[in-house]
N, C-alpha and C positions, 0 to 999 in steps of 0.2 A: 593815769588817774583811775581808770577802770580796774586795773590790777590791784590798786590799794583798796577799792571797795570790795573786790573779791576776797582779798586777804582778811578784811574785817569780817566778812560773812563766814569764812572758814576758821576764824579765830575764836568762835564762841559756840556754846551748845545751843541746840534748837529743840523745841517741842513743836514739830511741824510734820505734815505728811511729806515723805521723802521726795516725791515728784515735784512738789512746790518749791523745795529748796533748790533742786536742779534748775527750775525755771528762774528763780531769783539770781542764781549765779550767771545764767545766760543773759539775763537782763543787765546785770552789772557789767558784763563784757560787751553789751550792745549786740549780742547775737540773737536778733529778734526772730529769726527763722528757725531757731533751735526747736526740735520736736517737743521738748518740755514746755517751751513758751507757747507753741501752737496748741498743745493740749490744754494749757491753762486758758487760752483764749476761747477754746471750744467747749469749756465745761459748763457754760450757761450762767456763770456768776454775774456777768454784767446785766443780763436780762432780769435776773432775780433781784439785783440791787435797784434797778430802775423801777420794777414793780413794787418793791418794798417802800421806796421813797414816796411813790405816788399814794401809798396808803397811810403814811405816817403823819400827815397833816402839815402844819406850818413850823418853821424854825422856832425852837424854844428860846426865850429871851436869855441873853448872857451866855449862850453856848456857841461852839464852833460847828458842831455836826448834829446835835440832838434835835429832836422834833417833839411837838406837843399836839395832842388831839384828845379832846373829851376828858381832860384830867389825867391822861396817861402820858408821862414823859418817856420818850423812846431814845435809847442810847445805842447807836449802831456800832457793832464790832464786826467789821468786814475786811476781807482780804488778809494778807499776812500781817502779823502783829509785831511791832517794834516798840522798844521802850520810849523812843522819842522820834519826832519828825526828822526825816532825812531824804536824800535824793530818791531812795527806793520807795518811800511812802508816797512820793509824788508820782513816780513812774508806774507803780503797780496797784494803785488804789488801796493801799494798806491802812491799817489802824495804828495810830500813835498813842501809847498808853498815857503819856503826859497830857495830851489833849483830851483823851477820854476821861481821865481823872478830874480834870477841870470841869468838863461838862457834867460829870456825875455830881460833883459838889454843887453846881448851879441848880441841877434838878432837885437835889435834896433840899436846897434852901428855898425853892420857889413855892409860894402859897398856891399857885395854880396847878401844882403837880400832886395828885393823890397817890398814884402808883407809878413805879418806874419799871419799864420793860426794856431789857437788853435784847436787841434784834441781832442775831448772830448768823453770819455766813462766812466762816473763816477756817482755813486749814491749819491754823496755829501760827507759831512764829518763834522769835527769839525768846529765850528763857528769862533774860534780864528783866526784873521788875514785875514779872507775871504773878509771882506769889504775893507780892505786896499789893498788887491791884486786886487779886482775889480776896485778900483780907479786907480791903476797903469795901468790896462788894458785900462780904459777909457781915460787916459791922454797920451797914447802912441803916440810919434811923428810919428810913422809909423802905419797907420790904421791896426787894427787887425780884422780878420774875424774868424768865428767859423764854424767847421764842426763836426757834431755829428754822430759817428759811431754806437752808442748803446744808452747809457743812458746819459742824461744831466739833472740831478735832484738835487733839493735842493741847497746845496752850489755850486755845479758845474753850475747850472743855474744862480745862483747869479753872478758868475764870467763871464759866457758866455754872459749873457745879457748886460754886460757892453761894449762889443766889438763894435766899431764904424763901422766896415766893414760889419756887418750883420751876420746872422746865417743860415746855411743850415744843412740839415741832411739826412741820409739814409732814404728810404721810411719806414723802420721799426724802426726808432729811437724813443726814448721816452723822453719827456721833462716834467718839472713841479715839483711836490712835494714841493711846496713853503710853508715853515713853519719851526718851530723850536721845538725840543723835547729834553727831558732829560731822561736818564735811571737811575732809582734809586731803592731803596728798603727800607723797614722798617721792624723791627722785630715784629712778631706777637706771637711768642712762645719763651720760654727760649731756650738758645743754648744747644748744645749736652751735655755740662758739668753741666747743671742745673743752669747756670748763665745767667742773662739777661743783655745785654749791656745797659748802661745808659749814656746819654750826658746831661751835665748841662751847660747852657749858663749864661753869666754874667747878672746882673740886667738890664742894659740898652741895652741889645742885645737879646730881646726875639725872634727875627726873625732869629737869627743865625742858629738855628737848628729847622726848622718848623716840626711840627708833621704831617708827610705825611699820617697818617691813618685818618686824619680829612679833611673835606672839606676846612676848613680855611687854613690848611697847604698846601694843593694842590693849593689853590687860590694864595697863596704867590709865589709859584714857577711859576705858570702860568703867573702872572704879570711880572716876569722877562723875561719869554720866549716871551710874547707879545711885550715887549719893543725891544727885538732883532728882532722879526719878523717885526716890524715897519720899522726898518732900512733896512732890507732885501727887503721889498715891495717897499720902496722909491727908493732903488738902481735899482731894476728891472724896475720900472716905468720910471725912468730917462733914463736908457739904452735903453729900447724898445720904448721910445717916446710916452708913454700913461699915463693916469692918474692912481693914486694909486687905485682909485675905480675900474678901469678896471682890474688891477692886482688881486684885491680881488675877483671880481665877475666873471671874464672871464678866468682866468689863472689856473683853476682847483681846487681852494680852498683846496690845500694840496694834491689833486690827480694828476694824470698825463694825458698827451695827446700825441697822436702820429699822424704822417702823416698829412693828410688833415685837421684834427681837430685842430692840433697844429698851422698850417699855418693860418687857418680861424680865430683862436682866436688872431692872431698877436704875438704868442710866438716865431715863427721863421719867416724867410723871404723867404725860398725856400726849396723845396724837391729836392735833387740832385739824379736824376735817376741813374747816374753812380757812386754814392757814393763818397768816399774820392777821388778816382782817378779823377772823374769829377770836384770836387772842386779845386784840385791842378791844373788841366789843365786850368780851368777858370781863376784862379788868375795868373798863369804863362803867359797866353796869354794877360791878361790885363796890365801887366807891373806895374810900380809904380802907386799906387792909387792916384787919384786927388780929387775925391769927395766922401768922406765916407758916409755911410748910416746915420750918425748922422744928416746931414742936413735934410734928408727926415724925420727922427724921430722927429726933432724939429718942422717941419711943421705939422706932424700928431698930436703931442702933443698940439700945439696951437689950432688946429681945435677941438680936443677933449675937451679942456678946455672951448672953446666958447660954445660947445654943452651942456656941463654940467653946464654952468653958473659959472665957477670958475674965 
């Protein structure tokens, strides 16, 4: 059974920090003493989540995971991101986008919610449904803001960058890791029983099983990943109000940025000295949002396009 879960992990593209994908594979195989799993346990995310929950107030009505405090509805995006709940979401403290989408709609419909705050601490996750969820965030009738308590990387940044209300983060927060990867393997030796696995594709489907031991086979996979990355970059550029060239050249090139570097690059809007507590107080004091950051982003994008001659 665990091998089937592992095969499912390796059969799809990911927008996630590489070390976390290694940890998920180890968890799928129940190798809980794997160095990647131990590193994940020691990264402080559990303490950050406990602290965040303590600050977010009471459970919001008609939601599974969202919280409500002083008119601010908080939607947590924590841990690895999956399109729907599964065994790994239960084992790794992950986020299920189908549950998050249902919670988001409940917060949007609630008369008690003036502002929505996505509280993010996630290394990213599976690509499936991430773009759809980002579009749901961008189209929200109630402007959504983001506060980053730890990581907002890869798929999590794809989602967070769509928020019209802007992005703030703790001084030690980390953003970026924009890119798409896939974990796979190919056999280089006969198996333990002396038998070698063999896949044969039909005549008109030579690319169905690319030979990953060759440059040509790897190039075929990379072409697929690049196509997904293009959607990722376009979404971030649209959400952050910059050109796609800016995302490619200034947003880390697959690496991450933190603190002042992230703000200087335009990847976030503010560093919240008081962390999540400060972000909640700021939104609660502001009351119902009137002018989302999207207007400022549109102006910034227009200026950037003129500068770049687009």
